[in-house]
N, C-alpha and C positions, 0 to 999 in steps of 0.2 A: 470357549470358556469365558465366563463373565469375569470382570475385575473383582467383584465380591467373592466369587468362588476361588479365584486365584489367591486372594488375600487370606481366605480361611485356610487354604492349603499351606500357604507360607507360614502362617502363625502356628498351625499344627506341627509342621515340619521343624520349625524353630524350637518349639517346646520339646519335641521328641529328641532332637539332636542335643539340646542343652542337657536334658535329663540323662541321656546316654553317657555323656562325658562326666556329669556330676556323679553318676553311680560309680565310675572308675576312681574319681579323684576328689570326693567330697571333703576330704580332710585338708586339701591344699587350695581349693578354689574358694575365693571369698566373694566374688561378684560375677554375674553373667549379664551381658547386654547384647541385644540384637541391634546391629549397626549396618550401615551401607544401604544401597539402593532398595534391597528387598524390604527394608523397614518401612519404606514410604508407600502407603497404600495407593497413591495416585500414579505410581509408575507401573503401567500395565505390561511391562516387558518381563520375559523370563530371564532373570539375571542371577548371578551367584548370590548365595546367602552368606553373609559374614556374621559370625558370632564371636564376640570378645569375651574371653575368660580372663579375669584378674586373679592371679595366683599370689601366694604369700611372698615368694622370692624367685629370683632367676635360677637358683639351684633347683627349685621345684620344677621349673619349666624344662630344664635340661633332662631331668629324670623322666619326664612324660614321654619323650619321643619314642624310645624303644618299645614301650608298652603299646602306644597307639599304632605304630607300624605293625606290630604283631597282630593287632586287631583289624588290619586292613586299611588303615589310614596312610596317606602319602605325605611325606614331608615336602613342603613347597619352599624352595630356596629363593626363587625370583618372584615373589608375590608383589611387592611394592617397596620402593626405597624407604617410604615412611615407616614400614614395619621391618626394616632390615635387622634390627636388634631384638626382634621378637620371634617366637616360633609360630609358624603357620602350618597347620595340618589340613589336609583336604580329604573329603569323602564324597563320592557321588551317590545321591539318593534320588531315585525316580528321575534320573537324567539331569539333575541339577547339582552343580558344584556347591558343596557346603564347606566354607572356609572357616576354620576354627583358629582364632588368633589368641595366643597365650601371651599375656603381658604381666610383668611384675607389678605388684601394688605400688612399688616405689617409682614407677615410670611417670614422668611428667605428661606423657601423651594421653593418658587415660582421660583426664579432665577435658583436654582439648577435643578429643573425639566425642565425648558425651555432650559437651556444650555445642559443638557444631551440629550434631544430630538434632538436638532440641531446637536450636535456632532455625534450622531448615523446616522442622515441623511447625514452628510458630510463625515464621516470616515467609509469606508467599513469594516475595521477590527472590530470595535465596533458593527456595525450592524450585521455582520456575527455571532459574538459571541452571541449576543442577540437573533438572529433568531434560532440558535441551541438550546439555553436555552429554548426558548418558545416552540419549537417543542418537546423537552424532557418533558416539563410539559404536553402538550396536549396528548402525547403518554403515560402518566403516568410512565415515566422512572425516574422522580424525584417527590418528595412530594411538596406540596405547600410551606412548610417551607424551603426546600432546594432551591426551585426556588427563593423565596424571598431573601434568604441569598446570593445566587449567583448573583442575579440581583443587590442587594445592593453593593456587591463588584465591579461589573462592573461599576456601577454609581460612586463609590468612585474613581476608576481608571480614569474615565473621568474627574471628578472634580479635581483630583490631577494634571492631565495633563494641564487642564485649568489654575489652580493656578500657575503651573510652568511657563506656557507661559506668563501669565500676570505679573509675577514677574521679568522676564528677561528684 
């Protein structure tokens, strides 16, 4: 399968999954974002898809779990330390894990996630570093914990650069 075909499938799958959740919860979801490695068209690996749903409040997030579980979604308790305060639900679609991250609009992390994603799309050096890191994980050259730590440090560098640019 070509990279272009893989990217079209990813975009279609993202749209289908986002709309499926929006149909359930359109009154409480205020934003939807495709984040993570599947967002980057230059990563030709079959990886999990991460979709960030911004909801009005944490109470809304807690109320979603039972409904999604009844619909066949699985609640993921150990997704990532970064998202430990958020709810992550998973569904497998065509053999690919779709991780739906539900975060309150009051969370400070939302802007960090979106800014890091945009910086990696715009700055080749950050993307290259991330791509190598992802490849190392997929080839089992690093553990999940090492991957999370290195990804965290990369995102911290991006945030520091952004903070420096906005303070000048």
